[in-house]
N, C-alpha and C positions, 0 to 999 in steps of 0.2 A: 273254186270256192266263189258262193254269192256272197254276194255285198250287204253286208252288214248296216241296212238301215234304221235300225232303233236309237244308234247313239246322233245326239244331238250335239252340235261345240257351236260355242260362243266365237263370232267374229269379230264383231264390235260391241261396245257400248257406250254411251253419249249419256249423261245425266239429264239435259236439259234442250228439248226440241217443243220448235211451233207446230201447230194446226194450223192451215186457215181452210175458209171457205172461197172457195176460186167460181168465176164467171164461166156461164159455156166458152168453149175452147173456139177462137177464130176459125174459118177453113184457112183462112189464107197467111196464115202465119201461127208462128207456138206462143206457148204461156208466157208471161211478161209477171213478175213478182209485183212491179210497181200499179198494176191493177188490180191488188189486193190488198186489204185493209191490215196492212204492216203492222198497225199499233194497237189491233182489235183481234188477237190470235184469240180460235176457237175453242181451243183446247192445249195446254202445258204438261208436258211429261216425262218420259224417259226414254227413250231409244235404247232396242237392241237388233241384231243381224245374227242371227244363227244358220245352222246351216244343217241339213239334215239328209245324210247321198248324196245327189246332184242338186238338192234345191234348194234355196238360201230364203230367208223369210226375216222380214222386217216386222218387227212386235212393237208398237204403243201402247205402254203401262203405264199408270201410275207408278209417282218415282216413292213414294210413302207406304203404299198399300198393296204393289206390284199387280194392281186387279187389271187386265187386259182391258185397253181401248178399240184397238183395230189389231191387224193383220194385213201383211201383204205378201202373198207367195212370189217367189222369183224363180223362173225357169231359165234364163237368159237373160243377161246385161249384157250391151244395152238392149233396150227393148223396150215392149210398151208400158209396162208394170212401173219402171224408173225413168224419170224424163226430166233433163236441166228445162230450164227458165233460160230463155233469151237475154234477158237482160243483168245478171246475177249470178255467181257461183255458191250462195250458201241458200238457195233454194230450187226444191225438187220439186212435181208434181209426182204421184203414188197413186199406184190404184189397190185401195185395200177392198177385202171381202170376210162377209160373217160366215163364210161355211155352208150358207144353203143358197149358193148359186150367185146369190146377190153381189154387186162391188158399185162403188162408186171413186171418184177421183177427189183427193184432196191436195192441199198445198203442205209441205214441209219444209220448214225454215231453222236453220243454224244461226248460234249468236254468235259464233266465231267463225271464219273459212278457214281453220286448223281444224275443224269437227267434220267442215264438210267434206274437206280431202278425204277426210280417214274415211268417212261415212264412203266417198265413192272408190275409195284404194279395197276397202272389206272385199266390197263388192267384186272388182275386176280381180282380184288374187284368187277370188272361190270357184269362178267361172273361167281362169284358165285354166287352173286345177283340175275341172270337169274336162275341159277341151283338151289337154294331156291325158288324162285318162282315156277319154275316148281315143284316142289316136291309137293308145296302145293298146289296146283292146284290140283292134282292129287290125293290127302288126301281131298282134299272137295269133290272133282267127284264122287270116291267110298263112301262118307259117304251120299251123298245123293243117289246114285244108291240102296246102301244095304236096306233089306226087314229090314221095325221098328215091335218090337215084339208088339203084340198086346195083355195087360194087363187086357182088360175089361170083363165083364160078358156078355156072353151072354143069351139071351132071356132061361127063365128056368133055370139058373144055379143058386147053392146055395152055400155059403163058411160056413161048417162044424167046428167049432173051439173046441178041444177037452181040456179040463183043467184039471189033475190031483191034488189029492195030496189036495183036498180041502174037507173035514169036515163040515157036515151040523150043527147047534146047536139043540139042541132038547128044546123046545118052553118052556116045563114045566119046565124043568133044571136051566133057568133063575136065576140069582142071582136079587135080589129085591135091587134096587137101591136106597142106603141109603138119606132119607129127608136132609132138611138144616140141618147143624148146628151137621152132623153125626149121629142125633137119627135113631134106627129102627122106623117103625110106627108101633100102638100098634096092637095087636092081636086080632080078632074077639071074639068080647061079652066081653071088656073092656070098663069101665064107663069111660069117660073124666075125666080127672083131678086125675084118680084113679092111684092106686100103683099095677106095672104088679104082678098079684099073681105066687107063685111058685110051682114047678111041681109037680103035685097031686091035685090043684083044691084048695087045704087049706092055709088058711094064717096063718100065725106064727110070734107072738112077740119075741122080747127076755125078757128073765124073769124079773124081778123088783122087788128087794129086798125092803121087808117094814119092817116096824113096829111092832111087835106083836101087833094083835088086831085090823091092820089097812087091810081095805078087798084090796083084790093085784091088782084088775083092777082100784081102787081109784087113780092112782097115780096124782098126784097133776099138771103136768106137761100140756100145750095144746097143746104138740104133743100126748099126752094118751088121752085128755078132746076131739079133733076133731077126733080120728081115733078108739075107742073103743065107744061100746054101755056099758052103765051100767045095771046091773043085780040086 
């Protein structure tokens, strides 16, 4: 999406500033406000700082009519368009343009240090944003042009998976699953309802004490009658 440069935002407004004529700059030192006639400003009016896209603009205009006095387009800050003086934080030198390629340097002064501080911060914040936007655009451009890693399988390619330490269980050694109620199923050959025979295939019964002369197998309990056969 292309950046919309038609929208102009307001960054800062100061109702009263002063403009001074300044002498030519000495080559061996910076500008000094003390060299200006601070009690005789060449013009006084309102200052606005606006932003349009990446550009910032210092606009000087009549505080009553809004008529433009001068304008200074700024591409970067700090830079040659706005320069601080060496002896005060309330005065700056700015480069103004008339729109026809001509430019001039004038002195700009604020009556209050708070106003000059706001002027400085407004420009710093705007160009900090411009820098961040530029870095983000470069990052997005490098990501879009970087080759993408293709992890898809080509025709005829297969994936081999090796899983170790897995032992197969012997199908014949599987334990019998207990039946409902916790009882094991009867062994092969057992009659339904019968008792499980002891090892060796022989059935034994506990000895029964009888009275002399009574047949040992003819006990009178129902258990004996139903279990054993009379001889």
